[in-house]
C-alpha positions as CSV (number, residue, x, y, z in Angstrom):
1,X,0.0,0.0,0.0
2,X,1.4,3.4,-1.0
3,X,1.6,6.4,1.4
4,X,-1.2,8.1,-0.5
5,X,-3.4,5.0,0.0
6,X,-2.5,4.8,3.7
7,X,-3.3,8.5,4.1
8,X,-6.6,8.1,2.3
9,X,-7.5,5.1,4.5
10,X,-6.6,7.1,7.6
11,X,-8.7,10.0,6.5
12,X,-11.7,7.7,5.8
13,X,-11.4,6.0,9.2
14,X,-11.1,9.4,10.9
15,X,-14.3,10.7,9.2
16,X,-16.2,7.9,10.9
17,X,-14.8,8.7,14.4
18,X,-14.6,12.5,14.4
19,X,-17.9,14.4,14.9
20,X,-19.0,16.5,11.9
21,X,-18.7,19.7,13.9
22,X,-15.1,18.9,14.7
23,X,-14.4,18.0,11.1
24,X,-15.8,21.3,10.0
25,X,-13.4,23.1,12.4
26,X,-10.4,21.1,11.1
27,X,-11.3,21.7,7.4
28,X,-11.7,25.5,8.1
29,X,-8.3,25.6,9.8
30,X,-6.7,23.8,6.9
31,X,-8.2,26.2,4.4
32,X,-7.2,29.1,6.5
33,X,-3.6,27.9,6.4
34,X,-3.7,27.4,2.7
35,X,-5.1,30.9,2.1
36,X,-2.4,32.4,4.4
37,X,0.2,31.7,1.7
38,X,2.2,29.4,4.0
39,X,2.6,26.8,1.2
40,X,4.5,29.4,-0.8
41,X,7.1,29.7,1.9
42,X,7.8,26.0,2.7
43,X,11.2,24.4,2.0
44,X,10.6,21.8,-0.7
45,X,11.6,18.2,-0.3
46,X,15.3,18.0,-0.8
47,X,15.6,21.7,-0.3
48,X,18.1,23.3,2.2
49,X,16.7,24.9,5.3
50,X,18.0,28.4,6.2
51,X,20.3,28.5,9.2
52,X,18.4,29.0,12.5
53,X,18.8,28.9,16.3
54,X,16.4,27.5,18.8
55,X,16.4,27.0,22.6
56,X,16.8,23.5,23.8
57,X,15.2,22.0,26.9
58,X,17.6,23.8,29.2
59,X,17.0,27.2,27.5
60,X,20.4,27.1,25.9
61,X,20.6,28.4,22.3
62,X,21.5,25.7,19.7
63,X,22.3,26.5,16.1
64,X,21.4,24.3,13.1
65,X,24.9,24.9,11.7
66,X,26.5,23.4,14.8
67,X,24.2,20.4,14.7
68,X,24.8,19.9,11.0
69,X,28.5,19.9,11.6
70,X,28.0,16.5,13.3
71,X,26.0,15.0,10.5
72,X,22.5,15.0,9.0
73,X,19.7,16.8,10.9
74,X,16.1,15.7,11.2
75,X,13.5,18.3,12.2
76,X,10.0,17.4,13.5
77,X,7.5,20.2,13.9
78,X,4.5,20.1,16.2
79,X,1.8,22.7,16.0
80,X,0.2,23.1,19.4
81,X,0.8,24.0,23.0
82,X,1.7,22.0,26.1
């Protein structure tokens, strides 16, 4: 099964579990993101990320360039709050 097929199956299964009101909110949020122009600013697959710095769990600044000096870097983004 391809990734697209797996994603389609996941969407279909979610549609049966998620209440219609919640689905409407999710669809609106997705459309809002699309209309925001965010897709025009993403780094394409295989593209190179601009250099950046973020705070780690101790509040210390860590640069992507320093991390890349040690080898490949994998980033995972989560949208939300804890």
